[in-house]
MARVO-127650 format. One line per 8 residues: their letters; for each residue x, y, z of N, C-alpha, C. Coordinates in steps of 0.02 Angstrom, whole numbers. Each point is the difference from the previous one (the first is absolute). Example, Ala and Ser with C-alpha at 12.3 -4.5 7.8 and 13.67 -1.06 7.14 Angstrom:
! residues 2
as = 660 -284 390 -45 59 0 45 60 0  -18 53 -36 42 59 3 -39 55 37
! end
This chain:
! residues 349
xxxxxxxx = -4470 -2727 2765 -43 -64 10 46 -56 25  -12 -17 54 46 -64 28 -25 -65 -14  47 -42 -25 -24 -71 -18 25 -49 50  -34 -47 18 22 -53 47 -2 -66 -34  60 -40 12 17 -60 -22 -20 -53 44  -28 -64 -23 -9 -53 38 59 -30 35  -1 -5 58 54 -28 36 20 -70 -28  -47 -34 -24 19 -70 -15 30 0 -68
xxxxxxxx = -7 48 -36 35 5 -69 49 41 -3  27 39 58 52 37 0 68 -29 -3  51 22 -25 67 -34 -12 38 17 64  33 -50 26 48 14 63 48 53 -22  22 32 48 54 59 -11 59 -44 -16  47 26 -51 60 -25 -17 57 5 51  31 -48 18 62 3 37 61 42 -21  25 48 34 58 50 -29 51 -47 -27
xxxxxxxx = 19 -61 33 51 -30 -38 -15 -37 -67  -63 -23 -5 -27 -27 -63 4 58 -59  -18 61 27 -6 58 -49 79 9 -25  50 -1 53 67 7 -23 28 -53 -39  -17 -63 16 21 -51 -43 -35 1 -73  -55 15 -11 -46 12 -58 37 59 -44  19 48 34 32 58 -33 69 -14 -22  39 -39 38 71 -7 -21 6 -71 -34
xxxxxxxx = -49 -37 9 5 -76 -38 42 -49 40  15 18 71 46 -42 31 -44 -40 59  28 -64 6 -36 -35 53 44 -13 60  -12 -26 49 31 -5 63 66 -38 -14  63 15 26 54 -30 -26 20 -59 61  20 -55 -30 15 -56 49 75 7 26  18 -43 49 66 9 33 54 -12 -43  -20 -48 -52 73 -10 -55 11 61 -44
xxxxxxxx = -64 32 -13 -3 59 -43 38 55 39  -17 9 62 31 45 46 72 -6 1  24 -57 17 76 -25 0 36 22 -63  -40 -25 -61 36 13 -60 11 76 -12  -54 40 21 11 68 -2 46 33 44  7 -21 58 54 18 44 68 -4 -29  9 -69 -29 63 -14 -32 18 38 -53  -52 16 -44 14 35 -59 19 71 13
xxxxxxxx = -20 30 58 15 70 20 67 -2 44  26 -58 17 72 11 26 50 1 -49  25 62 3 62 21 -49 57 -22 22  10 -31 49 70 -32 17 -6 -79 -17  -54 -33 23 8 -76 -14 -12 -20 -65  -38 32 -42 -12 -13 -61 67 0 -58  35 55 13 68 -2 -40 46 -49 30  4 -21 57 49 -51 14 -34 -68 -19
xxxxxxxx = -71 -15 -2 -26 -62 -28 14 -4 -68  4 56 -41 26 -3 -69 70 -1 -9  35 14 47 61 -20 -2 27 -69 1  -45 -41 46 6 -68 16 -26 -36 -74  -41 26 -18 -25 -38 -67 43 11 -49  43 65 -12 48 2 -40 60 -41 6  18 -13 51 59 -44 25 -24 -78 -21  -63 -4 5 -20 -76 -16 4 -1 -74
xxxxxxxx = -20 53 -43 7 -6 -69 64 2 -24  49 34 27 72 -1 -24 24 -72 13  -14 -38 60 18 -65 14 -22 -44 -51  -70 8 -25 -21 -45 -46 33 9 -70  27 58 -17 41 14 -52 69 -22 -11  27 -43 60 61 -20 5 35 -44 -63  -48 -52 -23 23 -39 -58 1 41 -61  -38 47 -16 1 35 -57 63 50 -3
xxxxxxxx = 13 25 62 56 40 2 74 -35 -5  -2 -51 38 53 -49 -11 14 -23 -71  -58 -28 -34 22 -15 -67 7 47 -58  -37 55 10 0 58 -52 50 45 10  12 18 60 49 60 12 68 -23 24  0 -31 60 61 -23 35 31 -54 -44  -31 -39 -40 16 -66 -28 36 -45 40  -29 -12 60 41 -44 54 -55 -24 44
xxxxxxxx = 18 -56 32 -48 -25 54 21 16 72  -38 -15 46 14 23 73 61 -44 27  14 -50 -33 53 -39 39 56 -22 -56  5 41 -51 56 -6 -55 52 38 27  61 -39 14 67 38 14 35 29 -61  30 50 12 45 38 -57 59 19 37  39 -38 28 60 12 37 49 26 -52  3 -37 -61 64 20 -50 -33 41 -56
xxxxxxxx = -59 27 3 -25 44 -56 25 66 3  -4 28 -47 11 77 -7 -58 34 -37  -9 70 13 -54 34 -28 36 69 -34  -29 24 -40 14 65 -26 -40 57 31  38 47 30 -23 52 31 25 69 -27  -44 33 -37 22 69 -35 64 -18 -39  -9 -59 -39 72 -16 -46 52 -31 35  0 -11 65 47 -36 47 -7 -66 9
xxxxxxxx = 44 -43 -8 -12 -70 29 17 5 77  -60 -38 41 12 -12 64 -16 -74 21  42 -15 51 -18 -66 32 -70 3 54  -35 -49 -18 -62 -1 48 24 -6 72  51 -40 16 25 -9 65 79 5 -9  23 56 35 72 6 -5 38 -52 26  71 -4 -8 38 -54 24 9 -1 74  -10 67 32 -5 -5 70 -69 -18 29
xxxxxxxx = -47 -24 -36 -60 -23 25 -52 58 5  4 51 -22 -44 63 12 -42 5 -66  -62 -12 0 -47 -5 -57 -6 71 -30  -28 5 -55 -8 73 -23 -61 27 21  8 65 8 -65 40 37 -57 17 -49  -44 27 23 -59 11 -37 12 46 -72  -23 -22 -51 4 36 -64 -53 32 -28  -53 -8 32 -66 32 -24 -15 -26 -70
xxxxxxxx = 8 54 -49 -14 -16 -66 63 1 -44  50 -2 41 75 8 -42 7 -60 -38  -10 -57 22 13 -64 -24 -61 -35 -46  -48 45 -23 -64 -15 -45 -45 -51 51  -6 20 60 -53 -33 41 42 -46 48  54 -28 -19 33 -51 44 36 33 59  -9 -38 55 34 19 63 -19 69 20  -59 12 -7 -35 58 21 15 25 76
xxxxxxxx = 5 -49 39 5 14 73 77 -53 15  40 -2 -43 63 -35 6 -4 -79 2  58 -25 19 2 -73 -3 14 -20 79  -7 -67 8 26 -23 70 69 -28 -2  14 -32 47 72 -31 1 9 -67 -46  -56 -17 -21 0 -58 -54 -19 29 -67  0 63 -14 -14 33 -60 -70 -11 -22  -44 -9 45 -81 -7 -14 -25 69 -3
xxxxxxxx = -52 11 -40 -24 62 -9 -50 18 62  20 51 39 -33 20 55 -78 12 -9  -5 43 -57 -70 14 -19 -46 -57 -16  26 -41 -29 -44 -64 -27 -5 -34 69  60 -10 44 -27 -38 67 -45 38 38  -1 68 2 -42 37 48 -71 -12 -26  -14 -3 -60 -69 -10 -28 -24 -77 13  48 -41 -10 -22 -74 14 1 -11 77
xxxxxxxx = 37 38 35 -1 -3 78 -68 25 20  -28 56 -32 -62 29 26 -57 -56 -25  0 -30 -56 -42 -53 -8 -3 -58 57  63 -15 21 0 -59 58 -27 26 63  24 61 12 -6 27 71 -85 18 -2  -26 42 -48 -68 8 1 -49 -60 -5  30 -52 -28 -38 -75 -10 -1 -20 73  49 -4 31 6 -27 69 -41 36 44
xxxxxxxx = 4 71 2 -39 44 43 -77 -5 -12  -26 -2 -60 -67 -3 -6 -33 -66 7  41 -57 -22 -23 -64 9 0 -17 83  55 18 28 3 -18 75 -60 33 41  -12 65 -27 -55 46 32 -62 -41 -11  -21 -30 -56 -56 -37 -14 -5 -61 40  58 -34 7 2 -58 49 -13 13 72  25 63 20 -9 18 73 -68 18 10
xxxxxxxx = -31 35 -50 -75 25 10 -43 -66 -3  8 -48 -43 -41 -55 6 14 -41 71  50 -13 14 13 -25 66 -16 38 62  3 60 -1 -10 48 57 -78 4 6  -35 11 -48 -69 -3 -1 -33 -61 21  33 -64 -25 -39 -61 29 18 -11 73  60 11 14 7 -17 84 -29 57 40  -5 54 -31 -37 60 41 -73 -15 5
xxxxxxxx = -29 -26 -48 -67 -14 -4 -15 -62 50  37 -44 -6 -10 -61 55 14 20 67  51 35 6 14 12 79 -52 45 23  -22 55 -30 -47 46 25 -71 -32 2  -17 -38 -46 -68 -26 -3 -12 -56 50  43 -54 7 -8 -51 36 21 17 84  52 43 -2 20 8 61 19 -63 45  1 0 59 18 -61 42 74 -25 -8
xxxxxxxx = -1 -71 -5 63 -42 -25 25 23 -69  -38 15 -44 25 8 -73 32 69 2  -21 48 40 28 67 5 73 -7 42  -9 -39 48 58 -7 45 66 -30 -43  -18 -48 -47 56 -49 -31 30 54 -56  -48 45 -40 24 47 -51 31 58 33  -24 21 57 23 65 26 77 -18 26  9 -57 37 62 -18 17 45 -13 -57
xxxxxxxx = -12 -20 -50 32 -14 -57 21 71 -32  -41 31 -2 13 78 -24 52 34 46  -20 -8 67 56 34 51 64 -34 -11  12 -62 -12 63 -30 -15 41 32 -53  -38 14 -58 30 25 -54 12 74 10  -44 30 51 17 77 0 59 9 43  27 -48 37 47 1 59 65 5 -40  12 -28 -58 46 -6 -38 9 56 -59
xxxxxxxx = 58 34 -4 5 41 -62 -10 -34 -59  -32 29 -57 -17 -33 -55 63 -15 -45  53 40 6 60 2 -33 36 -72 25  -3 -8 67 35 -55 29 -30 -63 -19  -70 -9 -7 -44 -63 -21 10 -3 -72  7 52 -37 14 2 -70 64 -38 -28  53 33 46 67 -28 -21 -2 -72 21  -21 -27 53 4 -70 26 -40 -43 -60
xxxxxxxx = -53 25 -19 -35 -48 -39 19 9 -71  32 67 -23 26 6 -66 60 -49 -9  46 1 42 64 -42 -5 -16 -73 -5  -49 -15 49 -7 -75 3 -47 -24 -67  -42 42 -21 -40 -20 -62 40 6 -61  51 56 -9 48 8 -50 40 -60 -14  20 -34 46 39 -59 0 -31 -64 -19  -60 -7 26 -32 -65 -25 -67 7 -36
xxxxxxxx = -22 65 -12 -72 7 -31 -49 -15 42  -58 2 -35 -64 -13 52 -38 -51 -45  -14 -63 42 -43 -54 -31 -75 7 27  -46 27 -34 -68 -6 17 -47 -57 -21  37 -53 -18 -42 -56 -16 -19 -7 -65  -47 50 -33 -26 -2 -65 55 34 -46  31 42 19 51 32 -32 64 14 46  50 14 -36 68 22 46 19 75 -26
xxxxxxxx = 35 31 46 20 67 -16 75 -3 9  41 15 -46 74 0 -3 30 59 46  48 -12 21 30 39 52 10 80 -26  21 4 -67 9 62 -31 -54 37 -37  -64 -37 24 -62 35 -27 -26 58 34  -31 41 -41 -23 68 28 -63 -18 52  -26 -62 -1 -58 -15 32 31 -15 82  65 -16 12 22 -10 61 -2 63 43
xxxxxxxx = 25 56 -20 -3 61 39 -82 27 3  -35 -9 -50 -66 15 -13 -50 -29 61  19 -66 7 -39 -38 55 19 19 65  67 7 13 28 26 64 -28 64 20  1 46 -47 -25 72 14 -74 -4 18  -39 -41 -48 -65 1 4 -21 -35 72  34 -41 29 -23 -42 66 29 45 60  54 27 7 26 46 42 -38 52 17
xxxxxxxx = -34 26 -63 -37 66 16 -72 -6 21  -15 -65 4 -68 -7 19 -27 37 66  41 -1 42 -9 25 74 -29 76 -11  29 35 -42 -16 78 -5 -71 7 -27  -31 -36 -34 -62 10 -20 -57 -44 40  28 -63 14 -50 -43 33 -21 31 70  31 29 41 1 29 68 -63 56 -13  -1 53 -38 -52 56 -3 -62 -48 -34
xxxxxxxx = 5 -45 -49 -51 -32 -20 -39 -37 47  24 -39 47 -20 -28 58 -35 44 36  30 59 25 -39 54 33 -58 22 -23  -2 7 -63 -61 34 -34 -48 -53 -7  13 -63 -4 -51 -56 -4 -26 -4 69  36 -4 50 -33 -5 67 -43 47 18  4 61 -38 -51 59 20 -57 -20 -57  2 -10 -56 -50 -15 -48 -40 -60 23
xxxxxxxx = 28 -49 25 -51 -56 8 -59 12 55  12 57 37 -52 9 54 -59 59 -38  14 7 -57 -44 55 -26 -66 -31 -23  -58 35 -10 -63 -18 -9 -4 -44 -69  34 25 -48 -11 -28 -68 27 -76 7  46 -17 42 31 -61 4 -51 -45 44  -30 33 50 -58 -37 35 -58 -16 -42  -11 55 -43 -57 -21 -44 17 -56 -54
xxxxxxxx = 57 -4 -24 20 -54 -43 -3 -67 34  17 2 56 3 -63 45 -64 -20 10  -50 47 17 -73 -12 12 -33 -35 -68  23 24 -49 -32 -22 -66 32 -70 -19  41 -31 41 26 -68 -15 62 0 -41  36 57 -8 72 3 -33 46 -45 33  39 -41 -32 54 -28 27 63 40 18  49 -24 41 55 33 15 34 26 -58
xxxxxxxx = 10 -51 -49 39 26 -73 -38 55 -26  -68 -3 -7 -32 54 -35 4 66 35  -2 -4 63 7 63 44 65 35 -9  53 -39 -1 73 21 -3 1 25 -76  -17 -31 -50 16 19 -64 -53 59 -28  -64 -11 18 -48 43 -24 -11 71 42  9 -8 71 -13 55 40 65 31 28  48 -38 15 55 35 33 55 13 -46
xxxxxxxx = 8 -45 -58 64 9 -43 -8 74 -42  -67 18 -20 -9 65 -36 18 57 42  -14 2 67 20 51 48 77 3 17  33 -48 -26 80 4 7 37 19 -55  -40 26 -55 39 17 -68 29 71 18  -26 42 31 37 67 8 57 -9 41  7 -39 53 57 -26 39 56 -20 -47  -23 -54 -44 48 -31 -34 33 51 -52
xxxxxxxx = -46 43 -27 22 50 -55 52 53 36  -20 20 60 47 40 42 73 -31 9  1 -66 15 64 -24 23 31 -22 -65  -21 -11 -55 24 -35 -57 64 44 -27  -9 67 -15 59 32 -26 56 -4 51  -5 -10 64 52 1 55 24 -62 -2  -39 -55 -9 33 -69 -4 39 1 -57  -15 18 -56 43 -13 -62 64 40 12
xxxxxxxx = 3 66 29 58 35 12 44 -40 54  -29 -32 51 33 -31 43 31 -73 -29  -32 -30 -47 22 -61 -28 58 26 -48  -6 58 -35 58 16 -38 63 7 32  -8 42 56 56 16 50 35 -68 27  -47 -48 21 20 -59 24 38 -46 -43  -21 3 -56 26 -38 -60 71 29 -11  7 65 0 64 36 -16 51 -23 59
xxxxxxxx = -19 -1 58 36 -12 65 33 -76 -13  -63 -49 -10 26 -73 -6 54 -10 -57  -19 31 -67 39 -9 -46 76 31 10  6 52 35 55 37 19 42 -46 46  -28 -41 40 24 -49 43 20 -59 -26  -27 -16 -64 10 -61 -35 -51 -54 19  -55 16 28 -60 -39 17 -67 8 -33  11 49 -58 -51 12 -39 5 -24 -70
xxxxxxxx = -9 51 -49 16 -20 -73 73 -19 -14  16 -61 -25 65 -32 -3 27 23 -70  66 10 6 29 23 -62 9 -54 -50  2 16 -64 12 59 -26 -64 41 -18  -59 -20 26 -61 33 -10 8 68 28  -23 54 -22 4 64 20 -58 13 44  17 45 56 -51 31 33 33 57 33  -47 52 24 30 65 24 50 -26 68
xxxxxxxx = -16 -51 34 40 -13 55 62 -35 -22  0 -36 -53 58 -39 -19 52 54 -39  -29 51 -34 38 49 -22 29 45 49  -35 8 61 36 43 44 58 -45 34  -6 -62 12 50 -43 28 63 -2 -46  -15 -4 -68 52 1 -43 37 69 -1  -37 55 6 31 62 -8 42 30 66  -15 -33 53 40 20 63 78 2 1
xxxxxxxx = 19 -60 -36 78 -6 1 27 53 -59  -40 30 -42 25 56 -38 -34 62 17  -13 13 60 -33 54 13 35 64 -14  59 -1 21 53 58 -13 14 17 -78  14 -44 -33 25 3 -72 -66 4 -42  -57 -34 10 -55 -5 -42 -54 3 43  -15 66 24 -66 6 43 -66 -6 -44  1 -1 -64 -54 2 -39 -34 -82 17
xxxxxxxx = 40 -44 12 -30 -69 17 -40 -2 54  1 44 49 -43 3 61 -50 57 -9  13 52 -37 -49 51 4 -50 -14 -49  3 -28 -45 -54 -18 -47 -57 -51 32  14 -60 21 -41 -41 35 -27 35 67  43 36 37 -31 31 55 -51 53 -9  17 43 -62 -54 48 -21 -65 -28 -17  9 -57 -39 -62 -41 -15 -42 -26 56
xxxxxxxx = 36 -23 57 -34 -26 59 -29 57 33  27 49 4 -17 59 49 -65 37 -39  4 2 -66 -58 25 -35 -64 -41 1  10 -66 1 -45 -41 -3 -40 -3 65  39 -13 56 -30 -2 66 -34 62 19  28 58 -6 -20 66 9 -72 11 -40  2 -24 -66 -67 15 -30 -55 -41 27  17 -65 18 -46 -50 26 -29 32 69
xxxxxxxx = 48 19 42 -16 27 70 -43 60 -8  15 47 -43 -39 67 4 -67 -23 -36  3 -36 -54 -70 -21 -17 -44 -40 41  33 -47 46 -37 -34 45 -33 48 50  39 48 20 -26 59 53 -66 32 -38  6 11 -66 -56 28 -31 -58 -47 4  5 -53 -16 -48 -59 6 -33 -8 68  47 5 56 -30 -2 65 -49 68 6
xxxxxxxx = 24 56 -12 -38 53 13 -69 0 -43  8 -23 -57 -61 -3 -41 -47 -49 26  17 -53 26 -38 -52 26 -25 21 76  27 43 27 -19 17 71 -69 37 3  -47 -41 35 -74 30 -7 1 65 45  44 19 31 1 54 43 26 66 -36  34 -18 -64 15 53 -46 -65 37 -20  19 57 -12 -59 54 -26 14 17 -70
xxxxx = -49 -1 -47 6 27 -71 -54 41 -17  20 46 -39 -59 49 -22 -37 -37 -56  -59 -11 11 -44 -23 -56 -14 50 -37  38 8 -55 -12 52 -50 39 -9 -59  -12 43 -49 51 -3 -65 64 36 20
! end
């Protein structure tokens, strides 16, 4: 016997996608969820990102290592000191000016990477130099990001005379090599410091190379931000916000700025890597971190004169610089691939 159901009371047919979501317990994945999933599945980028975090953690432990293990500070000279290595007394710096080489654990944690020409512990200076180099790189990148997003938004949204002035200024910065501008500003500010009215920055302060690098790197992020804003301002959601009476500031902060986050996240690791490299170059040339404060650039500059007799003075900071920049660049490539909407990811377990 066939039964008939009233069409008014019949349940609608279930959508196949809803059946699948009900069976698996999953809902539609958003773009940020998909980007995070792509990044987690990147077996190359994640280890290099972990390597960078490890280098940061090691740098943060510099005071503990200096006080508890090496028993010295980054700027403490030991020219006339001696140490006991396997029961034998040795000079930290020989009479001919050649410092002691790497001792690893032979001297109970002291001079693990040897000493420099002034008898300072290279391992301690390497860790404190990492703190300075990473501080300058990260802080300068944040300054670059804030300035670049601001000028990129203004130039792309207002166009006309505002865009012309900002674009020509960026073109002027683009025309000069960043190292050349950095050396010119670094030398001049290192001699007289920087007076900003409310507060003054001394010439040997870490903020001098930080501000210089933060400003000269603006052009590398501001130009792509400007181009993206020029495209976004013509979209329908901007017209809708303008039709609802939103001000220019509200449109830029509420509508345009959230759409720039992926671009900023893509450029940020590369900006940090370039800032660390630029700081090392400026410090090597004497226009960055000022002695006796350590950084990887100043350590490379001090080790060049003893490259033949004491190669560890350049190998140690050079290796740390290469590892840091390499880890940031590889991780940045992974972030770029993860945020690329054209990338394909298999939605499944």
